[in-house]
N, C-alpha and C positions, 0 to 999 in steps of 0.2 A: 288494180292489183299489178304490181310490177312484174317484169319478166324474170327477174332474179328470184322473187318469192315463188312464182309458179314453178320454176325449175327446181327449187328446193323441195316443194311438195312432191313433184314427180320423182325426185331422187329418193325420197323417204319410202313411198310405197313400192317403188321399183326394187330398191334394195331389200325391202321386207319380203317381197314375193320371191326374189332369187334366193334369199337366205332360207326360206321355208322349203323351196324346191330341192336345194342341194344339201342342206344340213339336217333335215328331218330323218332320212335313212341312217345317218350316222348317230343321231341322238336316240332314235327308236329303231333298232335293227329290224324289228318285225314289220316295219312299215314298207310296203312296196314302193319302188321308184315311181311308178305311174300315179299312185295316190299322192305322193309328195309333190310331184309336178302339178297335179290337179289342184292341190291345196294352195300352192304358190300362185297359180293362175287366178284362183278365186280371190286371194288376198290382193293381188295386183288390180283385178277388176273392181273390187270394192273400193280400193284407194282411188282409182281413176274416177269412179262414180262420185265419191265424196269431193274429189277435186273439181269435177264438173259442176256439182251443186254449189260449192263455195264460189267458183268463178261466176256462175250465173247470178247468184245472189249479189255479188259485188257489182257486176255490171247493171243489175236491176236498180241497185241503190244509186249508182251514177246516173242512170236514166231518170230516176225520180228527182234527183237533185237538179239535173239540167232542165227538166220540165218545170220545176219550181222557179228556176232562174228565168226561163223563157216566159212563164206566166207573169212573174213580177215585171219583166221588161215590157210585156204586152200591156199590163196595167199602167205602167209609167207612160208608155207611148200613147195610150188612150187618154190619160189625163192631160198630157201635153197637147194632143190634138184638140181636146175640148177647150183648153185654155187659149190656143191659137185661134180657134174658131170664134171664141168670145171676143178676143182682141180685134179680129178682122171685122166682126159685126160692129164693135164700138167705133172703129175707124171709119166704116161706111156711114154710120149715123153722124159722126163728126164732120165728114166731108159734105154730106147732104145739108147739114145745118149751116156749115160755112158758106156753101154755094147759095143757099136760100137767103142768108143774111147779107151777102155781098150783092145779090141781084136786086134787093129792095133799096131805094134811095132813102137817105136820112132826112125824113120830113119833120123831125122834131126840133131841128135847129132853126131858130128864128134869126131875123136880121140883127138882133142885139147880141147874139151869141158870138163870142170871139174864140178863135182857134189859137191855142198856144203853139207857136212855131217850134219851141224846144221843150217837148214834154219830158219830164223826169222819168228815169227808167222804172222807179218803184211805183209810179202812178199808172203806168200802162204795161203791165207784165205780159198781157196777151199779144202786144205788138211785136215783141221779140220772138215769140213762138209761132207767129203767123207764117204759113208757107209762102212760097214764091207766088206772085199774082199770076193767075191764069186768064186767058182771053175769055170774056163773057159776052154773050149776045146782047145787043141793045134792047132795052125794054120796049114793048109795043106802045105806040102813041095812044093816049086816052081818047075815047070817043068824043066827038064834038057835041056836048050836051047843050051848052049855052055859049054865046059869044062873050067870053070873059077875057080880060087882058091876061096874057101869058105871064106867069110868075115862076121863075126858075128857083127851085130850092137851093139853098147854099150847099155846096159840095166841098168837102175837105180838100184843099189844094194839095196835089201830089208833089209839086215842085218845092213846097215849103217844108216837107218832111226832113228831119235831120239825117245826115249821112250815117250809114251803118258803122259803128265803132266797136272795138273789142268790148265784150261784156264785162270783163274784169281787168281793170288797169293794173292791179297788183300782179296778176299772173304775167302780163306782158313785160312789166318792169323787171320782174325776177328772171324771166327768160332772157331778156336783153342783157342783164348783168352777167349771168352765167355764160352766155354765148360770147360776150366780149372778152371775159377772162380766158376762156378756152381757146379762142381764135388767136389771142396774143401769145399764149403758150405754144400753140401749134406752129406758128410761123416764127418762133424765136430762133435766133441763130444757134448752132451747136456750140458747146463749150470747147475751148481750145485745149489741146493736149489729151483729149479723150480718145481712147483706142477705137478704131473702126469708125471714124467720123465721116463717112460718106465718100471721101475721095481717097484713092489709093496713092501710092508713091508717085511723085511727079505730077499730081493733079489728075491722074487718070481715073475714070469711073469704072465700076464693076458691072458687067453684063449679067442680068438676072432674067430668068424665064426664057432666054433665047431671043426675045424681041424687045423687051423694055430694059433700059439701063436704070441704074439705081436712082439717079436724079429724076428721071421721068416717073418712076413708081412713087417716089416721095411726093412729087408735085401732084400726081393724080390722087393720091390718098388725101392730101391736104385739101385740094379743091373739092373732092367729093364730100368730105366731111363739112366743109364750110358751106357749100351750096346744097347740101342734103341730096346729093346724087347717089342714092343708096337703094339697094333692094333688100326688103325684109322677107325672109323665108319663114313661113309659118308651118311648123310640123304639128299635125293634129294629135291630140290626146283623146281617145275614143272611149265610149262606154262599152262594157262587155256584158252580154254577148252580142248586143244589137249593133255595135260599131258606129254609134252616132257621135259626131264631133262634139266634144265638150269643152276642152281647153286647147290652147295653141302655144307652142314653144317658139320663141322669137330668136332669129339669128340674122345678122346684117352682113351684106356683101357690098363691096365697093363697085359701083357701076361706072364704066368708062364711057366717053362720048361716042366711040365707034361701036358700042353695043357689047363689048366684052365685060366680063365680071372678074374681079380679083378676089380670090378666097384669102382668108387670113394667113394661110401657110405661105402665100406668095409675097406678102409684104411684111411679115412679122420681123424677119431678119433685118430688113432695111430700116424699119422703124426703131428696132432695138439699137442698131449701130448709130443712129442719129439721136439717141437719147429721148425719143418721143413716145415711148411705150405707155407711160402713165397718162400723157395728154391724149393720146389716141383712145385709150380705154375709157377715159372720162367722156370724151366726145361721143364715142360709140354708145355709151350708156344713155347720154342725154338724147341722142338722135333716136335711139330705140323707143324711149318714152314719148318723144314727139310723134313718131310714126304710129305708135299705138293710139295716141290721142286723136290722130286723123283717121285711123282705120275704123271700119264698121264695128260697133260694139257687139260682142258675142251674146248668146242667149243668157237669160238670167241664171246666175250661178256659174257662168263660164269666165275664165280668166286668161289673159296673156301672160306667159312666163318670161320675165326679163332677167337674164343672167347677169349678176354683178361681178365683175372681175375683182380678185382679192386686193389688187393694188389700189383700187378706188377707195376702199374703206380707210386706208391710211392717209389719203389726201383730204385732210380736214378742211382746207380752204375751199376746195371744190365742193365738198359735200355740204358745207354750210349754205352756199348759194343754191345747190341742187335741192336741198331740203326746203329752202324758202320757195323755190319754184313749185315743188310738189305740194307745199302747204296752200299755195294760192290756187293750184289746179286740183281742187278737191273732187272733181268728177271722175278722176282716175282710180280712186280707191275701190270702186265697184267692179273694175275689170282688169286691174294690173296687179300681178304678184311678182315679188323679187325673189330670184332663185340663187342659192348659195351652195357650193360644194361642201360636203361634210368635212373634208380635210381642212377647208378654209375656216370653218366655224369652230373647229377644235382649238386652234391656236390664236384666238382673237385676244388682242390686248384690250385694256379698259377703254381707250378712245374708240376703237373699232366697234366694241360692244355697245357703246353709247350711240354710235351711228345707227347700228341695227335696231336698237331700242327706239330711236327717234322715228324710224320708218314704221315700226309697230304702233307708236303713239299717234302717228298721222292716220292710222286706219288701214295700212297696207298689209296684205297677207304675205307670208313667207313660205318658200318651198326649199326643202333640203334635198339635194341631188346626190346620187352615189352612196346611199346609205349601206354600210356593211355590217353594222352592229345590230344584231337582232334583239339584244337585251337592253335597248334604249328605253328610257322612261317616257312613255307617250304623254302622260299628264304634264310633265315638265316642258316638253316640246310645245304642247298646246298653250300653256301659260306664257311661253316666250313668243307667241304669235305665229307659230308654224301651223299652216293649214294643209300643206301638201308634202308628201314624202315620195321620192322616186328611188326605186331599187332596180339595178340592172338585171336583166333576165339571166345573164351568166352567173350571177351570185345565187340564183335560186336552184341551180342544178342539183346541189346536194340535198336541198329541201324536197325536191321532186322525187329523187331516187331513194332517199333515206327516211325512215320513220321518225327518228329523233329530230332531225332538222325540219321535217315537215310539221312536227308538233310545235316547234319553236316559231315557225312561220304562222301557224294558225293562232298561236297566242299573241304574236305581234299584230296580226290583222284584227283580232278581237280588241286589243288595247287601243289601236288606232280608231276603230269604230266607236269605242266608248268615249274617246277624247275628241271626236269630231274631226279627225285627220283623214284625208283621202290618200290611199295608197295607190301609187301609179307604178306599173311595171314597164320599164323602158327597154328598147331594143328587142322587141318581139319580132322574130324573123320568119317563123313557119307556123303552120296550122297545128302540128303535133304539140308544140310547146304551148300554144294557146289552149288546147284541150286540157292539158295537164294543169294549167293555171286555173281553169274554171273549177277544178276540184277544190281549190282553196278559197273560193268565193271572191276572187279578184274582180273588181268592178271597173277598173280603168287600165288601159294599155296604150303603149306608144311604140312605134317602130316601123321598119320597112314593110311589114305585112299589111299595114293600113294605108299605104300609098305614100308618094313623095309629097313634101311640103310645097304649098303653092307660094308664088312670089308676088310681092306687092312692091311696085316701084315707087320711089319717093315722089311725092307730089311736087309739081313745079312751084317755086317760091313766089307767092303773090306779092304785089307791090308793097303792101303794108309790112310784110316780113322782109322784103329786100332791103329796106332801110335799116332794119335791125341787123341783118347779116353783114352789112358794111361796117358795123361798129368794130 
């Protein structure tokens, strides 16, 4: 019950009590003043008692709803704990079986058996999934039962095993192609006659951020994107009310050699003046997907949100290669979702709409951020591949304080639940706002209240990828 409604109730019975106390002697002249005041006090006390009863009933219903949410969260946590315990038990059995099978020599191979030095990948699927070899104790020598000539069983030669190669050559080729095109665009010279082309009048450079000049910032951004010297900040999306990490929102920062980090606001003007905004946006999108592929996969049902800049959708040459890379890297569909602003999706042309449709056809989930229209068709969004919708907490203040807006939010939440869309409230900053949101059965939240995002530094480029980076 809001404070405005409580004040309205108090005003009603307070005015009624005062009216009876002062107006009764005028309407009924034979009524004594003391009796009129007593009658007004009785009316006021009765109104206050009814107000207290209504308030207690309202808070009791809130407590029952919160207990129901906590009970459901407890059941989900119990089921998750049982599932994890089962997986840990399976892993223990698998490790024990692997250790037992590795400790026994292969006695079934005879002298006539030949070892294929280059086994095909489809014939030995278990060899690709085998973990790194661990040191094993030497088997004890057999007891000397009879003086027989020692015969050593043939052992598979370790030196003849084929070198570890990428499991999917198509994904490597697509990655090399898109990287080659982006790096060429990133280092292309600026066009002549363009305003703000990096150098001022007389060849002078502009000082930015007090310590780095424009040319150094441009070089730092180019080198960081080329060699993947980036930091990925993961902002958690938590379940409510238990606050368990469910999804992660990805954002990239340029990491310099001396340990500093460049935020987008520090280099956007330099990139724009040199005509590299679209190339940098494309490269940021590709590097985000690469870092997600290298990061630890979230729990089942969890996703990394990768925001797609609106300019990338219009770059069809880049997106054709990017879609080919995503098509070959099919293991990302279970953990990667592409996020778009609502304003960017409203004015999509046919070409950009086809690009978004191609992402959905590949099996990727979509996330709509900054939703402001509560009358949106949830079924149409679900048919278009939208799985997640984010609403800023500031947009919900009218819904929290007003009954009409609150009813619209409840209808929107019910429509999203029926369509299989997860509603996420972003920018939750305090506990009071969180308590108010729980009244609307909000299940996912994001914001400063749940902690700062953790940083993942870009992995050093291995030798196999270094050759691709030089293309």
